[in-house]
Every structure is written in structure tokens, then in C-alpha cells.
C-alpha positions as CSV (number, residue, x, y, z in Angstrom):
1,M,-48.8,-42.2,-62.8
2,R,-52.0,-39.9,-63.0
3,G,-55.3,-41.2,-62.8
4,Y,-56.2,-39.9,-66.2
5,R,-53.3,-41.9,-67.6
6,C,-55.1,-45.1,-66.2
7,S,-58.0,-44.5,-68.0
8,Q,-57.2,-44.5,-71.4
9,P,-58.1,-47.6,-73.2
10,I,-54.2,-47.6,-74.9
11,F,-53.0,-48.1,-71.2
12,R,-55.4,-50.6,-70.0
13,L,-55.7,-52.8,-72.9
14,A,-52.0,-52.5,-74.2
15,I,-49.3,-50.7,-72.0
16,A,-50.7,-51.9,-68.2
17,P,-50.3,-55.6,-69.1
18,R,-46.6,-55.5,-70.4
19,Y,-45.4,-52.8,-68.4
20,G,-47.7,-52.4,-65.3
21,Y,-45.1,-53.5,-63.0
22,L,-42.9,-50.6,-63.7
23,V,-44.7,-47.9,-62.2
24,K,-43.8,-47.4,-58.9
25,D,-45.6,-44.3,-57.6
26,L,-49.6,-44.0,-58.6
27,N,-51.6,-40.9,-58.0
28,I,-55.1,-41.4,-58.7
29,G,-56.6,-39.0,-55.5
30,T,-58.1,-37.2,-58.5
31,W,-58.5,-37.5,-62.3
32,P,-60.4,-34.6,-64.9
33,S,-64.1,-34.8,-65.5
34,G,-64.7,-37.5,-68.3
35,C,-62.2,-40.1,-67.3
36,S,-63.7,-43.9,-66.8
37,A,-63.2,-44.9,-63.3
38,S,-64.3,-48.2,-64.1
39,N,-61.2,-48.2,-66.5
40,I,-58.7,-46.8,-63.8
41,L,-60.1,-49.9,-61.5
42,S,-59.7,-52.1,-64.0
43,S,-55.8,-50.9,-64.6
44,L,-55.1,-51.4,-61.2
45,A,-55.1,-54.8,-61.3
46,Y,-51.9,-54.7,-63.5
47,L,-49.9,-52.4,-61.3
48,S,-48.3,-54.9,-59.1
49,H,-45.5,-52.7,-57.9
50,V,-46.7,-49.6,-56.4
51,R,-44.5,-47.9,-54.0
52,T,-46.2,-44.4,-53.5
53,L,-49.6,-44.0,-53.8
54,T,-52.3,-41.7,-53.6
55,L,-55.6,-42.7,-53.2
56,P,-59.4,-41.0,-54.0
57,A,-62.4,-41.1,-51.3
58,L,-64.1,-44.5,-51.7
59,K,-67.3,-42.5,-51.7
60,H,-66.7,-40.7,-54.6
61,V,-65.4,-43.7,-56.4
62,C,-68.6,-45.3,-56.2
63,E,-70.7,-42.3,-56.9
64,Q,-68.7,-41.8,-60.1
65,L,-69.0,-45.7,-61.2
66,V,-73.2,-45.6,-60.4
67,K,-73.4,-42.8,-63.1
68,E,-71.5,-45.0,-65.5
69,A,-73.5,-48.0,-64.8
70,G,-76.3,-46.2,-65.6
71,G,-75.1,-45.6,-69.4
72,G,-74.9,-49.4,-69.6
73,D,-70.8,-49.4,-69.7
74,F,-71.1,-52.3,-67.5
75,P,-73.0,-54.0,-64.5
76,V,-74.6,-51.9,-61.4
77,E,-73.1,-54.3,-59.2
78,F,-69.4,-53.7,-59.5
79,A,-70.4,-49.8,-58.1
80,S,-71.0,-51.7,-55.0
81,P,-68.4,-50.4,-52.3
82,V,-67.2,-53.7,-51.4
83,Y,-66.0,-53.8,-55.2
84,V,-64.0,-50.5,-55.1
85,A,-63.0,-51.6,-51.7
86,S,-61.2,-54.6,-53.2
87,A,-60.0,-53.3,-56.2
88,L,-58.1,-50.4,-54.1
89,R,-56.6,-52.7,-51.8
90,R,-55.1,-54.9,-54.2
91,V,-52.8,-51.6,-55.2
92,T,-51.8,-51.0,-51.4
93,L,-50.1,-54.6,-50.8
94,H,-46.7,-53.2,-51.7
95,A,-47.0,-49.0,-50.9
96,E,-44.8,-48.1,-48.8
97,T,-46.3,-44.5,-49.0
98,V,-50.2,-43.9,-48.8
99,T,-51.5,-40.4,-49.0
100,L,-55.5,-40.0,-48.3
101,Y,-56.2,-36.1,-48.9
102,A,-59.6,-36.8,-49.8
103,H,-62.9,-36.9,-47.7
104,D,-64.5,-39.8,-46.2
105,V,-61.3,-40.5,-44.8
106,G,-62.9,-43.0,-42.3
107,N,-64.5,-45.2,-44.7
108,T,-61.5,-45.4,-47.7
109,L,-58.7,-46.3,-44.8
110,S,-60.4,-49.7,-44.4
111,V,-58.3,-50.6,-47.9
112,V,-54.9,-49.4,-46.3
113,R,-53.6,-52.8,-45.5
114,G,-50.0,-52.7,-45.8
115,S,-47.0,-54.9,-44.6
116,G,-44.6,-53.0,-45.9
117,L,-46.5,-49.4,-45.4
118,T,-43.9,-47.3,-43.7
119,R,-45.8,-44.0,-44.1
120,L,-49.6,-42.6,-44.4
121,D,-50.6,-39.4,-44.9
122,V,-54.3,-38.4,-43.9
123,M,-56.7,-35.4,-44.1
124,P,-59.3,-36.2,-41.4
125,E,-62.5,-34.8,-40.6
126,S,-64.3,-34.6,-36.9
127,G,-64.9,-38.1,-36.2
128,D,-62.4,-39.8,-38.2
129,L,-59.5,-40.1,-35.4
130,P,-60.5,-44.2,-34.4
131,A,-60.7,-45.2,-38.0
132,V,-57.2,-43.5,-38.2
133,L,-56.1,-45.5,-35.0
134,S,-57.6,-48.6,-36.3
135,A,-55.6,-48.3,-39.7
136,I,-52.4,-48.2,-37.7
137,V,-52.8,-51.1,-36.0
138,D,-53.3,-52.9,-39.6
139,C,-49.6,-51.5,-40.6
140,P,-47.0,-53.2,-38.5
141,S,-43.6,-51.3,-40.3
142,L,-45.3,-48.2,-39.9
143,R,-42.8,-45.1,-39.6
144,T,-44.3,-41.9,-39.8
145,L,-48.4,-40.6,-39.5
146,S,-48.8,-37.3,-41.0
147,I,-51.8,-35.5,-40.1
148,M,-53.5,-32.8,-41.8
149,T,-56.6,-31.1,-40.7
150,L,-56.8,-28.0,-43.9
151,G,-57.6,-25.5,-40.8
152,A,-60.7,-27.8,-40.2
153,S,-61.7,-27.3,-36.3
154,G,-62.8,-30.0,-33.9
155,V,-60.5,-32.9,-35.3
156,F,-59.0,-33.6,-32.0
157,G,-62.1,-32.4,-30.1
158,N,-62.3,-36.4,-28.5
159,A,-58.5,-37.3,-28.5
160,A,-58.8,-37.9,-24.7
161,S,-61.5,-40.8,-24.9
162,L,-59.1,-42.6,-27.5
163,P,-56.8,-45.7,-26.6
164,D,-53.0,-44.9,-25.9
165,L,-51.0,-46.7,-28.8
166,S,-48.2,-48.5,-28.6
167,H,-47.2,-49.1,-31.8
168,P,-43.8,-51.4,-32.5
169,T,-42.2,-48.8,-35.1
170,L,-44.0,-45.8,-35.3
171,R,-41.3,-43.1,-34.9
172,R,-42.6,-39.7,-36.5
173,L,-46.0,-37.7,-36.2
174,E,-46.5,-34.8,-38.2
175,V,-49.8,-32.8,-37.3
176,D,-50.2,-30.1,-39.9
177,N,-51.8,-27.0,-40.3
178,V,-53.8,-26.7,-36.8
179,P,-56.3,-24.3,-35.8
180,E,-56.5,-23.4,-32.0
181,S,-58.6,-27.0,-31.9
182,Q,-58.8,-28.7,-28.0
183,G,-57.7,-31.7,-28.1
184,L,-54.2,-31.7,-30.1
185,Y,-51.9,-32.7,-27.1
186,D,-53.8,-34.9,-25.7
187,F,-53.8,-36.7,-29.2
188,I,-50.4,-36.3,-29.3
189,Q,-49.8,-37.8,-25.9
190,H,-51.4,-41.4,-27.1
191,F,-48.0,-41.7,-29.1
192,A,-45.7,-41.2,-26.2
193,P,-44.7,-45.0,-25.7
194,S,-43.0,-44.6,-29.3
195,I,-42.5,-41.2,-31.2
196,E,-39.2,-40.2,-31.4
197,E,-39.7,-36.8,-34.2
198,L,-42.6,-34.3,-33.7
199,K,-43.9,-31.9,-36.1
200,V,-46.5,-29.5,-35.0
201,E,-47.9,-26.6,-37.7
202,L,-50.2,-24.4,-35.9
203,S,-52.4,-21.7,-38.2
204,R,-54.7,-19.6,-36.7
205,I,-58.1,-17.8,-38.2
206,P,-57.2,-14.4,-39.1
207,S,-60.6,-13.3,-38.0
208,E,-60.2,-14.8,-34.8
209,S,-58.0,-14.1,-31.6
210,P,-56.0,-17.0,-30.9
211,V,-56.8,-19.8,-28.5
212,L,-53.8,-20.5,-26.3
213,Q,-53.5,-24.8,-25.9
214,D,-52.2,-26.2,-22.8
215,P,-48.9,-28.2,-23.2
216,S,-48.7,-29.2,-19.3
217,R,-49.7,-32.5,-19.9
218,L,-47.3,-33.5,-22.5
219,N,-45.0,-36.0,-21.8
220,L,-42.8,-37.8,-24.3
221,P,-39.9,-39.8,-22.9
222,R,-38.5,-41.0,-26.3
223,L,-38.8,-38.0,-28.1
224,R,-35.2,-36.6,-29.6
225,Q,-36.5,-34.0,-32.7
226,L,-39.3,-31.2,-32.3
227,E,-40.3,-29.1,-35.2
228,V,-42.6,-26.3,-34.1
229,S,-44.2,-23.9,-36.3
230,G,-46.6,-21.3,-36.6
231,C,-47.5,-17.6,-35.1
232,L,-45.8,-16.4,-31.9
233,A,-48.4,-16.4,-29.8
234,L,-49.5,-20.0,-30.6
235,T,-46.3,-21.4,-30.6
236,A,-45.0,-20.2,-27.2
237,P,-46.8,-22.3,-24.9
238,L,-45.4,-25.2,-26.5
239,I,-41.4,-24.1,-26.4
240,R,-41.9,-22.8,-22.8
241,H,-42.8,-26.6,-22.1
242,I,-39.7,-27.9,-22.9
243,S,-37.7,-29.3,-19.9
244,P,-35.5,-32.6,-18.8
245,Q,-38.7,-33.6,-17.0
246,S,-41.2,-33.4,-20.1
247,L,-38.6,-34.4,-22.7
248,P,-35.9,-35.7,-21.3
249,A,-34.0,-37.2,-24.6
250,L,-34.9,-34.2,-26.7
251,Q,-31.9,-32.9,-28.5
252,I,-32.6,-30.4,-31.2
253,C,-35.9,-28.1,-31.2
254,T,-36.4,-25.9,-34.3
255,W,-38.8,-23.1,-34.0
256,D,-40.3,-21.6,-36.9
257,I,-41.9,-18.2,-36.0
258,S,-43.9,-17.8,-39.5
259,E,-45.3,-14.2,-39.4
260,S,-44.1,-10.9,-40.4
261,I,-43.6,-8.3,-37.5
262,A,-44.8,-4.7,-37.8
263,R,-41.8,-2.6,-37.1
264,E,-43.9,-0.7,-34.3
265,T,-44.3,-4.2,-32.5
266,S,-40.7,-5.5,-33.4
267,S,-39.3,-4.4,-30.0
268,A,-42.2,-6.3,-28.1
269,F,-41.9,-9.3,-30.3
270,V,-37.7,-9.6,-29.4
271,A,-38.5,-9.2,-25.9
272,R,-41.1,-11.9,-25.6
273,V,-38.7,-14.4,-27.6
274,A,-35.6,-13.5,-25.2
275,D,-37.9,-13.9,-22.5
276,I,-38.8,-17.5,-23.5
277,I,-34.9,-18.2,-24.3
278,R,-34.5,-17.0,-21.0
279,H,-36.9,-19.2,-19.4
280,L,-35.6,-22.3,-21.6
281,R,-32.1,-22.0,-20.7
282,N,-33.1,-22.0,-16.5
283,Q,-35.1,-25.1,-17.6
284,Q,-32.4,-27.1,-19.1
285,V,-29.6,-27.3,-16.7
286,G,-29.9,-31.0,-16.0
287,R,-29.4,-32.0,-19.6
288,A,-26.4,-34.3,-19.9
289,V,-25.9,-33.1,-23.7
290,P,-27.0,-29.4,-24.3
291,L,-30.5,-28.7,-26.2
292,R,-29.9,-27.4,-29.8
293,L,-32.2,-24.8,-30.4
294,K,-32.8,-22.9,-34.5
295,I,-34.8,-20.6,-34.7
296,R,-36.3,-18.8,-37.7
297,V,-37.7,-15.4,-38.3
298,K,-38.8,-13.8,-41.1
299,D,-37.4,-10.6,-40.9
300,G,-33.5,-9.8,-41.0
301,E,-33.9,-7.1,-39.0
302,D,-35.9,-9.2,-36.3
303,R,-33.1,-11.4,-36.5
304,A,-30.1,-8.9,-35.8
305,A,-31.9,-7.6,-32.9
306,L,-33.0,-11.1,-31.6
307,S,-29.2,-12.0,-32.0
308,A,-28.5,-8.6,-29.8
309,S,-30.6,-9.9,-27.1
310,F,-29.1,-13.0,-26.3
311,D,-26.0,-11.6,-26.7
312,A,-27.5,-9.4,-23.6
313,L,-28.5,-12.8,-21.6
314,G,-24.8,-14.2,-22.1
315,I,-26.2,-16.9,-24.9
316,A,-23.7,-16.9,-27.8
317,I,-25.2,-17.7,-31.1
318,G,-24.6,-21.2,-32.1
319,V,-21.9,-21.8,-29.7
320,E,-22.4,-24.3,-27.0
321,Q,-22.5,-22.4,-23.5
322,G,-20.0,-23.7,-20.8
323,G,-20.8,-24.9,-17.4
324,G,-24.4,-26.4,-16.7
325,S,-26.8,-24.1,-19.1
326,G,-27.5,-27.2,-21.4
327,L,-28.7,-25.1,-24.3
328,V,-27.3,-24.3,-27.8
329,V,-28.7,-21.2,-29.8
330,G,-28.7,-20.6,-33.7
331,F,-31.0,-19.5,-36.4
332,K,-32.2,-22.0,-38.8
333,P,-31.1,-20.4,-42.3
334,L,-33.9,-19.5,-44.5
335,P,-34.5,-21.7,-47.6
336,P,-32.5,-20.8,-51.0
337,L,-34.8,-18.4,-53.6
338,K,-36.0,-20.5,-56.1
339,S,-35.2,-17.6,-58.4
340,D,-31.6,-18.4,-58.3
341,P,-30.9,-21.8,-60.0
342,G,-27.2,-21.1,-59.8
343,D,-24.9,-22.0,-62.7
344,L,-27.6,-22.6,-66.1
345,P,-26.2,-23.9,-69.2
346,D,-25.9,-21.7,-72.1
347,L,-29.4,-22.9,-73.5
348,I,-32.7,-23.9,-72.4
349,L,-34.3,-26.1,-74.5
350,T,-37.9,-25.8,-75.6
351,P,-40.2,-27.8,-78.1
352,K,-40.8,-24.5,-80.0
353,L,-37.0,-24.0,-80.2
354,C,-36.0,-27.3,-81.5
355,R,-38.6,-27.4,-84.2
356,T,-37.5,-23.6,-85.8
357,D,-34.4,-25.0,-87.6
358,D,-33.8,-28.0,-89.5
359,S,-30.0,-27.0,-90.1
360,K,-29.4,-26.8,-85.9
361,V,-30.7,-30.2,-85.4
362,D,-26.8,-31.6,-84.8
363,D,-26.1,-28.5,-82.2
364,L,-29.6,-28.6,-80.6
365,G,-28.5,-32.3,-80.1
366,K,-25.4,-31.8,-78.7
367,I,-27.2,-29.7,-76.1
368,V,-29.2,-32.4,-75.5
369,R,-26.7,-34.7,-74.7
370,G,-25.3,-32.2,-72.5
371,S,-28.0,-32.1,-70.5
372,L,-28.5,-36.0,-70.1
373,D,-25.0,-35.8,-69.1
374,R,-25.5,-33.4,-66.1
375,I,-28.6,-35.1,-65.2
376,R,-26.5,-38.3,-65.0
377,N,-24.2,-36.3,-62.8
378,L,-27.0,-35.1,-60.4
379,A,-28.0,-38.9,-60.1
380,D,-24.6,-40.4,-59.6
381,Q,-24.0,-37.6,-56.8
382,A,-27.4,-38.4,-55.2
383,V,-26.5,-42.3,-55.2
384,A,-23.2,-41.5,-53.8
385,V,-24.6,-39.8,-50.4
386,G,-28.0,-41.6,-50.7
387,D,-30.0,-38.8,-51.5
388,R,-34.1,-40.4,-51.8
389,F,-35.1,-37.1,-52.0
390,Q,-32.8,-35.9,-55.1
391,I,-33.2,-39.2,-56.4
392,S,-36.9,-38.7,-56.6
393,R,-36.7,-35.3,-58.1
394,I,-34.5,-36.9,-61.0
395,A,-37.1,-39.7,-61.6
396,H,-40.0,-37.0,-61.5
397,A,-38.4,-35.1,-64.4
398,L,-37.4,-38.2,-66.7
399,H,-40.7,-39.4,-66.2
400,E,-42.1,-38.3,-69.8
401,G,-39.1,-39.6,-71.5
402,E,-39.8,-42.9,-70.0
403,W,-43.5,-42.4,-72.0
404,L,-41.8,-41.7,-74.8
405,C,-39.7,-44.8,-75.0
406,V,-43.1,-47.0,-74.2
407,E,-45.7,-44.9,-76.4
408,R,-43.1,-45.6,-79.6
409,E,-42.5,-49.6,-78.7
410,C,-46.4,-49.6,-78.5
């Protein structure tokens, strides 16, 4: 459910009072110009079972309400931050995932008070980290914290002065699209008592030379899974830092080198990666269980050259090493191409096709039923293996169909 749906009078007056409890996924992070913010906030009172929620900036909603109040639609006191925060807070009570990809994160986080909240996604600016940590404390069931900086610098500048966080349930930390700002590893270290999974995506401003960060103080005793992505220059220090002393419980590391290598520098690239693997292998001797390292590179020729270099070092790809080497190296498979959909049905239906010929209604109906049967089979398979992601995709595909039923009944 998106904001423009919530703003429609038929939804607020007829659909929401009767079917609002069925809404599980709500995205009011943005809505088209012309939509009524007051209608959206009024509709939220009927959405009592939202599980996945994307919120707008508190300041933006207040500004829009002030404009609407100037037109005489409702009293101006309803445009106050207290009223807006109260309306947004009600819809967060049962949410499991809350996303705040908006500015004014520090103030908007004040509405996040959910005992059942398990995942929080935020896009903070400089100075917002204390508010983020305060919100985490008020979410006792939180398991995942995701922070996206969109390349903004200075977000982690004062991280060293923040208090350590011993959260009882927090297990996964994701930090995406981080430039070479200082304080990133200081921020991660604050979560050392609890996190077991860490994802770090390092980005580089194209016009500037990379400023390498020093992970030497990083010590995460419970970390079991590490995902690192970015260019070789930025990610190499963190990969080299892996050792039984700094990350004693680490079992799996995924290293995604997300850059294209020119042919004239390919040999230097391969040599540097091989040197890091040699260093890493020497550091893992003390591990009781071998560390599994997966490397992904974009170019197939680089992958072949790396494989040959590893063979020269005596490291077989994907084969556990004997003795005390403690390292298993493999290549992370490339994601499947979206242009290869596999086995397609004989005919892909479109609304235009279904309106062209009345004499083919029976044939088209059979094709529609075939599509529904395939979706049922997908759903059965997803339920059988517990694939929540696939179930979510099927639910998204059926969303419009649910609206057809609701609109027809109303």
C-alpha cells in the first residue's frame, strides 16, 4: 500500500474502515504532489496490522499539513509535530520492519517505538547517530540495523565518542554505500558485544583518491559472517585484518570486488589479490574450523587468472586444505541474468491483448487459469522450503488482484 492510495477519499471513508486491518506492507515514505497528507494520516488509524513500514520525514509532513491548513481544510493545530508523531507512532506499534530513507532522520526516529520491531533501515546524516542508538534501545526485539549513507561524508565522524551498545537481540549490522569517512570502524566496534553478521559496502568518490581506513582496533568476538564489497583499494585493509585474534568466531567471508579491471593493470590486480590471500592463509593457522572465503570479480579473465595464482600458492579452489592452513577459497557465483527468465509460458498476457477479440475469451481464460496454477505451484514450493523472499514476491505480484476484489465489492 502506497501513500497515494491512502490519500484517496474512497479508501479513507469506505475501504480502510472495513479492510484496513488487511494491510501488511505500507510505504508512505513519499507520495505524488497533490495528495492530501491529512487524508493519509487519518487513514493510518485503520491500519492496525502493518508489518513492513516505510515512513516519511516528520518535518516534510508537518510542512505539507501547514499548507493544507492554510486552505481551511482542517485546524492548523493538526499540523503540529506532536500530532503527526502520534499518528505515525500508532502505525509502528506492530511493525516488524521500519524504513526511514528520508532526511530529518533524527526527529523522525522519535516515532519508532515497536516492541516487535526486528529490522530498522535508516539513512542518517551527520549528527544523527545518537538518535539512531536511542531508537535502538527502545526496540528490544531488534535483530538487524541497516544504515545507508548514500555517499554522505562525516556520518561516522564522531563515532568514537558514542557509548558502546550491548543490545540483547541485535545480531546483524549493515552499512552500505560508505565513502572513505573516518570513524566507520569505530562505529562498528560499538556493536562488538552482540553482532554475529556484518555487511560493509565501501564506495569511492570518483574524482578523489581513496583514503584508506584503519581497521586495526576492530575486534568482534561473536562475528560469524562477514560481507565486504567495494573496490580493491578500499576493501583490502579489512580483508587483511581477518585473523583468529580479531574475528575468532568468523566462519564465512564474502569478498565482492566491485570494479572493472583494465587489461593493462590486470596482472597487478591479480598479484595483489593473491598476496592478500597468501597473507590471509598464514593468519588462519590457529582456526579449529577452516575459514570459508568467497571472492567475486566481474571479469571472467580475472577470475581465471586468480584461479591460476591460487593454484601456484597451493590453494585449491573450493577444496578444504589439509594440515593447519585453515582457509577454504572459492569464487562467489555471479547473479543470474535478469534477461534469462527460463521456461516461459507460450503466451504472456497483457490487458491490450485481452481486449482485442471477443471470440477468444475462452482461450484467454484458459491461459489466465494456467498462470494462476503456476503461481500456486510457486507458492507451494516457497512454503515447503520456508522461502519468505519468494513468498513476498508472489504477494507483491498479487497485490493488484486483491485491489480488484476490494474495489468490486465496494
